[in-house]
mmCIF file of the N, C-alpha and C atoms, coordinates in Angstrom:
data_MODEL
# 
_entry.id   MODEL 
# 
loop_
_atom_site.group_PDB 
_atom_site.id 
_atom_site.type_symbol 
_atom_site.label_atom_id 
_atom_site.label_alt_id 
_atom_site.label_comp_id 
_atom_site.label_asym_id 
_atom_site.label_entity_id 
_atom_site.label_seq_id 
_atom_site.pdbx_PDB_ins_code 
_atom_site.Cartn_x 
_atom_site.Cartn_y 
_atom_site.Cartn_z 
_atom_site.occupancy 
_atom_site.B_iso_or_equiv 
_atom_site.pdbx_formal_charge 
_atom_site.auth_seq_id 
_atom_site.auth_comp_id 
_atom_site.auth_asym_id 
_atom_site.auth_atom_id 
_atom_site.pdbx_PDB_model_num 
ATOM 1   N N  . UNK A 1 1  ? 106.324 115.406 113.185 1.00 0.00 ? 1  UNK A N  1 
ATOM 2   C CA . UNK A 1 1  ? 105.997 116.309 114.601 1.00 0.00 ? 1  UNK A CA 1 
ATOM 3   C C  . UNK A 1 1  ? 104.339 115.461 114.340 1.00 0.00 ? 1  UNK A C  1 
ATOM 4   N N  . UNK A 1 2  ? 103.499 115.385 115.449 1.00 0.00 ? 2  UNK A N  1 
ATOM 5   C CA . UNK A 1 2  ? 102.257 115.555 115.087 1.00 0.00 ? 2  UNK A CA 1 
ATOM 6   C C  . UNK A 1 2  ? 101.688 117.108 116.290 1.00 0.00 ? 2  UNK A C  1 
ATOM 7   N N  . UNK A 1 3  ? 99.854  116.976 115.829 1.00 0.00 ? 3  UNK A N  1 
ATOM 8   C CA . UNK A 1 3  ? 99.525  117.576 116.618 1.00 0.00 ? 3  UNK A CA 1 
ATOM 9   C C  . UNK A 1 3  ? 98.295  117.306 117.608 1.00 0.00 ? 3  UNK A C  1 
ATOM 10  N N  . UNK A 1 4  ? 97.882  117.046 118.617 1.00 0.00 ? 4  UNK A N  1 
ATOM 11  C CA . UNK A 1 4  ? 96.447  117.120 118.431 1.00 0.00 ? 4  UNK A CA 1 
ATOM 12  C C  . UNK A 1 4  ? 95.899  117.946 119.390 1.00 0.00 ? 4  UNK A C  1 
ATOM 13  N N  . UNK A 1 5  ? 94.418  118.430 118.222 1.00 0.00 ? 5  UNK A N  1 
ATOM 14  C CA . UNK A 1 5  ? 93.941  118.923 120.254 1.00 0.00 ? 5  UNK A CA 1 
ATOM 15  C C  . UNK A 1 5  ? 93.239  119.195 120.737 1.00 0.00 ? 5  UNK A C  1 
ATOM 16  N N  . UNK A 1 6  ? 92.949  120.226 121.783 1.00 0.00 ? 6  UNK A N  1 
ATOM 17  C CA . UNK A 1 6  ? 93.332  119.392 123.370 1.00 0.00 ? 6  UNK A CA 1 
ATOM 18  C C  . UNK A 1 6  ? 91.675  119.432 123.785 1.00 0.00 ? 6  UNK A C  1 
ATOM 19  N N  . UNK A 1 7  ? 91.387  118.778 124.359 1.00 0.00 ? 7  UNK A N  1 
ATOM 20  C CA . UNK A 1 7  ? 89.758  118.526 124.798 1.00 0.00 ? 7  UNK A CA 1 
ATOM 21  C C  . UNK A 1 7  ? 89.514  119.255 125.575 1.00 0.00 ? 7  UNK A C  1 
ATOM 22  N N  . UNK A 1 8  ? 88.486  120.079 126.271 1.00 0.00 ? 8  UNK A N  1 
ATOM 23  C CA . UNK A 1 8  ? 87.116  119.606 125.319 1.00 0.00 ? 8  UNK A CA 1 
ATOM 24  C C  . UNK A 1 8  ? 87.288  120.517 123.631 1.00 0.00 ? 8  UNK A C  1 
ATOM 25  N N  . UNK A 1 9  ? 86.839  119.816 122.836 1.00 0.00 ? 9  UNK A N  1 
ATOM 26  C CA . UNK A 1 9  ? 87.028  119.656 121.775 1.00 0.00 ? 9  UNK A CA 1 
ATOM 27  C C  . UNK A 1 9  ? 84.853  120.243 120.871 1.00 0.00 ? 9  UNK A C  1 
ATOM 28  N N  . UNK A 1 10 ? 84.932  120.707 120.428 1.00 0.00 ? 10 UNK A N  1 
ATOM 29  C CA . UNK A 1 10 ? 83.853  121.000 119.955 1.00 0.00 ? 10 UNK A CA 1 
ATOM 30  C C  . UNK A 1 10 ? 82.858  118.997 119.134 1.00 0.00 ? 10 UNK A C  1 
ATOM 31  N N  . UNK A 1 11 ? 82.117  119.779 118.351 1.00 0.00 ? 11 UNK A N  1 
ATOM 32  C CA . UNK A 1 11 ? 81.989  118.439 116.699 1.00 0.00 ? 11 UNK A CA 1 
ATOM 33  C C  . UNK A 1 11 ? 82.605  117.768 116.003 1.00 0.00 ? 11 UNK A C  1 
ATOM 34  N N  . UNK A 1 12 ? 83.899  118.504 116.273 1.00 0.00 ? 12 UNK A N  1 
ATOM 35  C CA . UNK A 1 12 ? 84.870  117.831 115.430 1.00 0.00 ? 12 UNK A CA 1 
ATOM 36  C C  . UNK A 1 12 ? 86.015  117.544 116.104 1.00 0.00 ? 12 UNK A C  1 
ATOM 37  N N  . UNK A 1 13 ? 87.090  116.557 116.267 1.00 0.00 ? 13 UNK A N  1 
ATOM 38  C CA . UNK A 1 13 ? 88.632  116.484 116.493 1.00 0.00 ? 13 UNK A CA 1 
ATOM 39  C C  . UNK A 1 13 ? 88.892  117.113 115.022 1.00 0.00 ? 13 UNK A C  1 
ATOM 40  N N  . UNK A 1 14 ? 90.799  118.176 115.250 1.00 0.00 ? 14 UNK A N  1 
ATOM 41  C CA . UNK A 1 14 ? 91.302  118.407 114.701 1.00 0.00 ? 14 UNK A CA 1 
ATOM 42  C C  . UNK A 1 14 ? 92.793  117.866 115.173 1.00 0.00 ? 14 UNK A C  1 
ATOM 43  N N  . UNK A 1 15 ? 93.539  117.062 114.204 1.00 0.00 ? 15 UNK A N  1 
ATOM 44  C CA . UNK A 1 15 ? 94.793  116.858 114.044 1.00 0.00 ? 15 UNK A CA 1 
ATOM 45  C C  . UNK A 1 15 ? 95.357  116.937 112.820 1.00 0.00 ? 15 UNK A C  1 
ATOM 46  N N  . UNK A 1 16 ? 96.667  118.097 113.378 1.00 0.00 ? 16 UNK A N  1 
ATOM 47  C CA . UNK A 1 16 ? 98.235  117.733 112.239 1.00 0.00 ? 16 UNK A CA 1 
ATOM 48  C C  . UNK A 1 16 ? 99.019  117.959 113.123 1.00 0.00 ? 16 UNK A C  1 
ATOM 49  N N  . UNK A 1 17 ? 99.664  117.558 111.314 1.00 0.00 ? 17 UNK A N  1 
ATOM 50  C CA . UNK A 1 17 ? 101.302 117.031 111.419 1.00 0.00 ? 17 UNK A CA 1 
ATOM 51  C C  . UNK A 1 17 ? 102.285 117.564 110.584 1.00 0.00 ? 17 UNK A C  1 
ATOM 52  N N  . UNK A 1 18 ? 103.308 118.401 110.512 1.00 0.00 ? 18 UNK A N  1 
ATOM 53  C CA . UNK A 1 18 ? 104.159 118.151 110.180 1.00 0.00 ? 18 UNK A CA 1 
ATOM 54  C C  . UNK A 1 18 ? 105.174 117.898 109.552 1.00 0.00 ? 18 UNK A C  1 
ATOM 55  N N  . UNK A 1 19 ? 105.410 117.484 107.962 1.00 0.00 ? 19 UNK A N  1 
ATOM 56  C CA . UNK A 1 19 ? 106.340 116.639 107.892 1.00 0.00 ? 19 UNK A CA 1 
ATOM 57  C C  . UNK A 1 19 ? 107.600 117.861 107.279 1.00 0.00 ? 19 UNK A C  1 
ATOM 58  N N  . UNK A 1 20 ? 108.780 117.808 107.353 1.00 0.00 ? 20 UNK A N  1 
ATOM 59  C CA . UNK A 1 20 ? 110.275 118.812 106.927 1.00 0.00 ? 20 UNK A CA 1 
ATOM 60  C C  . UNK A 1 20 ? 111.308 117.725 106.421 1.00 0.00 ? 20 UNK A C  1 
ATOM 61  N N  . UNK A 1 21 ? 111.154 117.860 104.889 1.00 0.00 ? 21 UNK A N  1 
ATOM 62  C CA . UNK A 1 21 ? 112.404 117.311 103.956 1.00 0.00 ? 21 UNK A CA 1 
ATOM 63  C C  . UNK A 1 21 ? 113.316 118.090 103.377 1.00 0.00 ? 21 UNK A C  1 
ATOM 64  N N  . UNK A 1 22 ? 113.983 118.319 104.368 1.00 0.00 ? 22 UNK A N  1 
ATOM 65  C CA . UNK A 1 22 ? 115.090 119.280 102.877 1.00 0.00 ? 22 UNK A CA 1 
ATOM 66  C C  . UNK A 1 22 ? 114.305 120.845 103.116 1.00 0.00 ? 22 UNK A C  1 
ATOM 67  N N  . UNK A 1 23 ? 113.794 121.763 101.557 1.00 0.00 ? 23 UNK A N  1 
ATOM 68  C CA . UNK A 1 23 ? 113.353 122.824 102.485 1.00 0.00 ? 23 UNK A CA 1 
ATOM 69  C C  . UNK A 1 23 ? 111.721 122.531 101.468 1.00 0.00 ? 23 UNK A C  1 
ATOM 70  N N  . UNK A 1 24 ? 111.221 121.722 101.616 1.00 0.00 ? 24 UNK A N  1 
ATOM 71  C CA . UNK A 1 24 ? 110.182 121.799 101.696 1.00 0.00 ? 24 UNK A CA 1 
ATOM 72  C C  . UNK A 1 24 ? 108.975 121.182 102.728 1.00 0.00 ? 24 UNK A C  1 
ATOM 73  N N  . UNK A 1 25 ? 108.500 121.388 103.733 1.00 0.00 ? 25 UNK A N  1 
ATOM 74  C CA . UNK A 1 25 ? 107.626 121.355 104.716 1.00 0.00 ? 25 UNK A CA 1 
ATOM 75  C C  . UNK A 1 25 ? 106.040 121.514 104.505 1.00 0.00 ? 25 UNK A C  1 
ATOM 76  N N  . UNK A 1 26 ? 105.166 120.234 104.503 1.00 0.00 ? 26 UNK A N  1 
ATOM 77  C CA . UNK A 1 26 ? 104.290 119.634 104.325 1.00 0.00 ? 26 UNK A CA 1 
ATOM 78  C C  . UNK A 1 26 ? 103.263 120.064 105.825 1.00 0.00 ? 26 UNK A C  1 
ATOM 79  N N  . UNK A 1 27 ? 102.784 120.752 105.596 1.00 0.00 ? 27 UNK A N  1 
ATOM 80  C CA . UNK A 1 27 ? 101.317 120.246 106.929 1.00 0.00 ? 27 UNK A CA 1 
ATOM 81  C C  . UNK A 1 27 ? 99.945  119.565 106.381 1.00 0.00 ? 27 UNK A C  1 
ATOM 82  N N  . UNK A 1 28 ? 100.182 118.810 107.699 1.00 0.00 ? 28 UNK A N  1 
ATOM 83  C CA . UNK A 1 28 ? 98.566  117.244 106.974 1.00 0.00 ? 28 UNK A CA 1 
ATOM 84  C C  . UNK A 1 28 ? 97.652  117.587 108.273 1.00 0.00 ? 28 UNK A C  1 
ATOM 85  N N  . UNK A 1 29 ? 96.704  118.035 108.221 1.00 0.00 ? 29 UNK A N  1 
ATOM 86  C CA . UNK A 1 29 ? 95.010  118.867 108.697 1.00 0.00 ? 29 UNK A CA 1 
ATOM 87  C C  . UNK A 1 29 ? 94.283  117.085 108.157 1.00 0.00 ? 29 UNK A C  1 
ATOM 88  N N  . UNK A 1 30 ? 94.153  116.711 109.282 1.00 0.00 ? 30 UNK A N  1 
ATOM 89  C CA . UNK A 1 30 ? 92.668  116.335 109.106 1.00 0.00 ? 30 UNK A CA 1 
ATOM 90  C C  . UNK A 1 30 ? 91.407  116.314 110.542 1.00 0.00 ? 30 UNK A C  1 
ATOM 91  N N  . UNK A 1 31 ? 90.204  116.211 110.584 1.00 0.00 ? 31 UNK A N  1 
ATOM 92  C CA . UNK A 1 31 ? 89.533  116.670 111.509 1.00 0.00 ? 31 UNK A CA 1 
ATOM 93  C C  . UNK A 1 31 ? 88.016  115.837 111.094 1.00 0.00 ? 31 UNK A C  1 
ATOM 94  N N  . UNK A 1 32 ? 87.862  115.234 111.612 1.00 0.00 ? 32 UNK A N  1 
ATOM 95  C CA . UNK A 1 32 ? 86.494  114.247 111.861 1.00 0.00 ? 32 UNK A CA 1 
ATOM 96  C C  . UNK A 1 32 ? 85.632  114.103 112.844 1.00 0.00 ? 32 UNK A C  1 
ATOM 97  N N  . UNK A 1 33 ? 84.791  114.339 112.475 1.00 0.00 ? 33 UNK A N  1 
ATOM 98  C CA . UNK A 1 33 ? 83.067  114.353 113.774 1.00 0.00 ? 33 UNK A CA 1 
ATOM 99  C C  . UNK A 1 33 ? 83.353  113.126 114.591 1.00 0.00 ? 33 UNK A C  1 
ATOM 100 N N  . UNK A 1 34 ? 83.079  113.801 115.938 1.00 0.00 ? 34 UNK A N  1 
ATOM 101 C CA . UNK A 1 34 ? 83.672  112.706 117.001 1.00 0.00 ? 34 UNK A CA 1 
ATOM 102 C C  . UNK A 1 34 ? 85.405  112.929 117.218 1.00 0.00 ? 34 UNK A C  1 
ATOM 103 N N  . UNK A 1 35 ? 85.956  111.861 117.234 1.00 0.00 ? 35 UNK A N  1 
ATOM 104 C CA . UNK A 1 35 ? 86.838  111.590 117.487 1.00 0.00 ? 35 UNK A CA 1 
ATOM 105 C C  . UNK A 1 35 ? 87.605  111.388 115.996 1.00 0.00 ? 35 UNK A C  1 
ATOM 106 N N  . UNK A 1 36 ? 89.203  112.301 115.831 1.00 0.00 ? 36 UNK A N  1 
ATOM 107 C CA . UNK A 1 36 ? 89.640  111.355 114.421 1.00 0.00 ? 36 UNK A CA 1 
ATOM 108 C C  . UNK A 1 36 ? 91.059  110.864 116.198 1.00 0.00 ? 36 UNK A C  1 
ATOM 109 N N  . UNK A 1 37 ? 91.063  109.413 115.152 1.00 0.00 ? 37 UNK A N  1 
ATOM 110 C CA . UNK A 1 37 ? 91.918  108.703 115.732 1.00 0.00 ? 37 UNK A CA 1 
ATOM 111 C C  . UNK A 1 37 ? 93.482  108.678 115.251 1.00 0.00 ? 37 UNK A C  1 
ATOM 112 N N  . UNK A 1 38 ? 94.494  107.860 116.752 1.00 0.00 ? 38 UNK A N  1 
ATOM 113 C CA . UNK A 1 38 ? 95.767  108.556 116.365 1.00 0.00 ? 38 UNK A CA 1 
ATOM 114 C C  . UNK A 1 38 ? 96.016  107.390 115.935 1.00 0.00 ? 38 UNK A C  1 
ATOM 115 N N  . UNK A 1 39 ? 95.964  106.228 115.712 1.00 0.00 ? 39 UNK A N  1 
ATOM 116 C CA . UNK A 1 39 ? 96.890  105.566 114.616 1.00 0.00 ? 39 UNK A CA 1 
ATOM 117 C C  . UNK A 1 39 ? 96.418  105.844 113.244 1.00 0.00 ? 39 UNK A C  1 
ATOM 118 N N  . UNK A 1 40 ? 94.852  106.257 112.311 1.00 0.00 ? 40 UNK A N  1 
ATOM 119 C CA . UNK A 1 40 ? 94.497  106.033 111.734 1.00 0.00 ? 40 UNK A CA 1 
ATOM 120 C C  . UNK A 1 40 ? 95.128  107.738 110.909 1.00 0.00 ? 40 UNK A C  1 
ATOM 121 N N  . UNK A 1 41 ? 95.519  108.278 111.227 1.00 0.00 ? 41 UNK A N  1 
ATOM 122 C CA . UNK A 1 41 ? 96.732  109.034 111.713 1.00 0.00 ? 41 UNK A CA 1 
ATOM 123 C C  . UNK A 1 41 ? 97.765  109.477 110.920 1.00 0.00 ? 41 UNK A C  1 
ATOM 124 N N  . UNK A 1 42 ? 98.579  108.637 111.827 1.00 0.00 ? 42 UNK A N  1 
ATOM 125 C CA . UNK A 1 42 ? 100.092 107.808 111.229 1.00 0.00 ? 42 UNK A CA 1 
ATOM 126 C C  . UNK A 1 42 ? 100.018 107.674 110.281 1.00 0.00 ? 42 UNK A C  1 
ATOM 127 N N  . UNK A 1 43 ? 98.973  106.560 110.023 1.00 0.00 ? 43 UNK A N  1 
ATOM 128 C CA . UNK A 1 43 ? 98.948  105.545 109.200 1.00 0.00 ? 43 UNK A CA 1 
ATOM 129 C C  . UNK A 1 43 ? 98.927  106.666 107.559 1.00 0.00 ? 43 UNK A C  1 
ATOM 130 N N  . UNK A 1 44 ? 98.313  107.931 107.569 1.00 0.00 ? 44 UNK A N  1 
ATOM 131 C CA . UNK A 1 44 ? 97.847  108.619 106.421 1.00 0.00 ? 44 UNK A CA 1 
ATOM 132 C C  . UNK A 1 44 ? 99.270  109.625 106.489 1.00 0.00 ? 44 UNK A C  1 
ATOM 133 N N  . UNK A 1 45 ? 99.768  110.156 107.527 1.00 0.00 ? 45 UNK A N  1 
ATOM 134 C CA . UNK A 1 45 ? 101.978 110.479 108.132 1.00 0.00 ? 45 UNK A CA 1 
ATOM 135 C C  . UNK A 1 45 ? 102.884 109.836 106.764 1.00 0.00 ? 45 UNK A C  1 
ATOM 136 N N  . UNK A 1 46 ? 103.257 108.804 107.704 1.00 0.00 ? 46 UNK A N  1 
ATOM 137 C CA . UNK A 1 46 ? 103.526 108.124 106.712 1.00 0.00 ? 46 UNK A CA 1 
ATOM 138 C C  . UNK A 1 46 ? 103.834 107.966 105.512 1.00 0.00 ? 46 UNK A C  1 
ATOM 139 N N  . UNK A 1 47 ? 103.253 107.492 104.808 1.00 0.00 ? 47 UNK A N  1 
ATOM 140 C CA . UNK A 1 47 ? 102.996 108.047 103.003 1.00 0.00 ? 47 UNK A CA 1 
ATOM 141 C C  . UNK A 1 47 ? 103.797 108.365 102.827 1.00 0.00 ? 47 UNK A C  1 
ATOM 142 N N  . UNK A 1 48 ? 102.732 109.971 103.220 1.00 0.00 ? 48 UNK A N  1 
ATOM 143 C CA . UNK A 1 48 ? 103.119 111.643 102.955 1.00 0.00 ? 48 UNK A CA 1 
ATOM 144 C C  . UNK A 1 48 ? 104.871 111.885 103.259 1.00 0.00 ? 48 UNK A C  1 
ATOM 145 N N  . UNK A 1 49 ? 105.724 111.967 104.417 1.00 0.00 ? 49 UNK A N  1 
ATOM 146 C CA . UNK A 1 49 ? 106.459 111.083 104.887 1.00 0.00 ? 49 UNK A CA 1 
ATOM 147 C C  . UNK A 1 49 ? 107.203 110.804 103.607 1.00 0.00 ? 49 UNK A C  1 
ATOM 148 N N  . UNK A 1 50 ? 107.026 109.286 103.257 1.00 0.00 ? 50 UNK A N  1 
ATOM 149 C CA . UNK A 1 50 ? 107.710 108.804 102.047 1.00 0.00 ? 50 UNK A CA 1 
ATOM 150 C C  . UNK A 1 50 ? 107.386 109.617 100.886 1.00 0.00 ? 50 UNK A C  1 
ATOM 151 N N  . UNK A 1 51 ? 106.234 110.288 100.168 1.00 0.00 ? 51 UNK A N  1 
ATOM 152 C CA . UNK A 1 51 ? 106.577 110.792 99.526  1.00 0.00 ? 51 UNK A CA 1 
ATOM 153 C C  . UNK A 1 51 ? 107.757 111.778 99.545  1.00 0.00 ? 51 UNK A C  1 
ATOM 154 N N  . UNK A 1 52 ? 107.944 112.614 100.243 1.00 0.00 ? 52 UNK A N  1 
ATOM 155 C CA . UNK A 1 52 ? 109.118 113.596 100.431 1.00 0.00 ? 52 UNK A CA 1 
ATOM 156 C C  . UNK A 1 52 ? 109.843 113.446 100.366 1.00 0.00 ? 52 UNK A C  1 
ATOM 157 N N  . UNK A 1 53 ? 110.868 112.213 100.505 1.00 0.00 ? 53 UNK A N  1 
ATOM 158 C CA . UNK A 1 53 ? 111.537 111.901 100.779 1.00 0.00 ? 53 UNK A CA 1 
ATOM 159 C C  . UNK A 1 53 ? 112.818 111.297 99.241  1.00 0.00 ? 53 UNK A C  1 
# 
């Protein structure tokens, strides 16, 4: 599950994702000055998800 901060946002944009594996819940937060692009964020979540399984 991923969420994107609703615009208009300030000087930086925040994206966060929630990963669930069994009884473990991980929250991944990424902020970037300007815009935090969706594709790099998805590329961050994929390996993190693999580490949880």
